[in-house]
N, C-alpha and C positions, 0 to 999 in steps of 0.2 A: 321615616326616623328612625336610627338604629335608639335605644332602650342605653345603651349604655352611650349617652353623651350628655353633656349641658350645656343649658343655655343663661347667659343670663341677659335681661329685660329688664327694660324699664317700667316700672305698672304707671298709672294714672295719676296718681300721687308724687310723680316720678321721683323717687327710689327705684338707685339699682338694684337688682336681689339675681341672685343665683338659684334655680331649678332644678332638682336632677330628678330626670323623667324615668327611674325607676321601674314603674310601675306601665308602661309607654312603649306600646310599638305602636309598627302601622302593619294591616295585613298584607303588605306586599312583599314585607322581607319574610316572611310565610314559614314567621316562627310559632303564631297560632293560629289556629282555623278563622274564621269569620266567627264561628258556635261561640267561641271564646273570648269575643269581643262584645263592647257593650254598642248598638249599631247606631253610628254617627253619619254625616254625610263626609263624601270620599274629597269635596272641594270648601273651599273657605267660605262661608254663609256671610254674602253682606249687609251689614245692618248698624241705627243707630243709636244711642240712647242715652237723655239724663244720667249722669253720675253724681254720688252724691257721698263723704266722707264722713263718717264722724268720731271724733278721738274723744278720751273722757277732761283731756285738760287741754286742746285745744283749736280752733275756732272751725266749726262746718265745712265741708272741703263743696261748693257745687261747682259742676260741669255739664262736659258735654262730648260725646263719645261715639267715634266711628272704625266703622273696620269694614272694608272692599273685599272685592271676590280673591283676590292675589294675597291677601290677608296683612296688605298694609293696614296702618294703625293710626288715628290721631285721637288727642286729649286735650281740650280745653278745659281748663281747668282757672277758677278766683276764688282766692283767699283775701276778705276785707279790701277789695277795689283793686287787688296785683295782677293781671292775669299772666298764666303759664299757657306754654304748647309745647307738648312733644308728639311728635307724627314718627313713623317706625316706617318708611317708603321702602318698600319692596321691590317694588318694579326697577326703581331705580339704588336701591343695596346703599341707603341712605338713612341716618337718624338727623333727625331737625329739632332744635328745640328754640324756645324763645320764653326766655325772660325780660323784665323792663328794665333790667338793671345794666344788661348784656346785649339786646339784641338778636337778633337770629343767628344761632352758630349750628352747623350741618360735621357729623364724624361720618365716617363709610362705615357698614354693618356687615359681618361676617356671617352670610349667609350656609347652613349646611351644604355642603358638596350637591345632594340629589335633589334638595331645590328646598322653599319652606312650604311644606305641605300641612296639614292639620293629624292632630294626632292622633289615637286608638288608641281609648283603656280598655284593661280586662276585668271581666265580667268578676273574678276571681278575687281582685283587694281587697286587702283587708281595710285597707282606708274607706271603701267605696259602701254604702248602700243605698236605696233606692227609699226617696224622702216622703213622707205619707204625703206632705200636698203641693200640688205646683206654683209654681213662686215666677210671676207675671205672665201667667198662661202658660209657664214651659213645667213639662215633667223635669226634675232637675235628682239626681245621685250626691248625700250626701257624701264629702270626702271629709276627714279629721285628721290632720296634722301630725304624728304621732311624736315631733319636737317637739312643734310649739301651741301644739292644740287648737292653730286656728281653723276655721269648719268654713267650708265654701261648696257653697250650692252649683254644681256643675249643672248647663242647660246641654244635653245631646242636641236638640235641633240646631245648636248653635255651636255644633263643632265641640261639646264640654265646657265651653265659655261660662268662668266663675262668674254670675249673675250677681250674686250676694258670697261677702266673706264678711265674717265677726271673729276680731282677735281677740285672741285669750284676758286681753284686760277690760273686754266691750264694744273695742271699737269696730266701724263697720265700715266696709265697702259696696256700694249697692248702686247697681242699674236700673233704671226705670224709665218707663215709657220706649219698651224697645218699639223698634221699626222696622220689618225688611225693606233690603234693596239696598241700589249702588249707589253710593254718595255722589253729589256732586262733582262733576270732575274740577281739579285743581285744588280737593281736599286736604290730599296729602305733598302738598306742596307750601314754602313759603309764599307770600301775596308776591304777583310779580313785582320785579324792578330793586325787591328789599335788599339792604347787605346783608352778607351774609357770612359770618368768620367761617373758614374751614378750618376741622381740625384731623388730626392725621390718624387720633387714636381711634378704637373699636369701640362702639356706644349703639345704644339701643338695642339689636336685638343680636345677640353672638355667640354663635355655636362654637363650643370647644369640646373636642374628642377627649373621653375620659381615657385614662392611664390604665392600661395592659396592667394584673396584678402579676 
């Protein structure tokens, strides 16, 4: 993955965001040696976990998260009895969403030309430091966003996945009871026979090349 690229991704709370990987590169690009990078698996590590999102003024959101060996993800969340589902299916290059009011919808994704592979983080990143304690049994690095002051705890064993995020207002996103292993077949698609509204605008994982200066 080229460091000069931007991704739009949908987070477990079903809010779209744009992330710039200014401090991220892959060893295969040859920009850095292996010694310059935090050791992480070269392929996506599949796992499942419980999800809990807290907010100072909103109800707590509970759910379940899944990730496959190809980087596909699924998040099911429930807020006051209302279930929402977000699926990024890498194999099908499709984002699926479910809301009770609209039913199932799909959008194409825009994956990187070189494939959707795990990111590698530089050891000397000013935003990263090794956290003193393990979280959920994993060694983690503490990352502080210089702009938002959001603090993330990233687990190298899970491809630097953020297993805990704390916002500046005190809100949190946590992944609990993490279990490794490939999710069941069909996890990353809507139920068979479910009606789906197809949209043409890209959503989910969207790769946008950064313009050259």
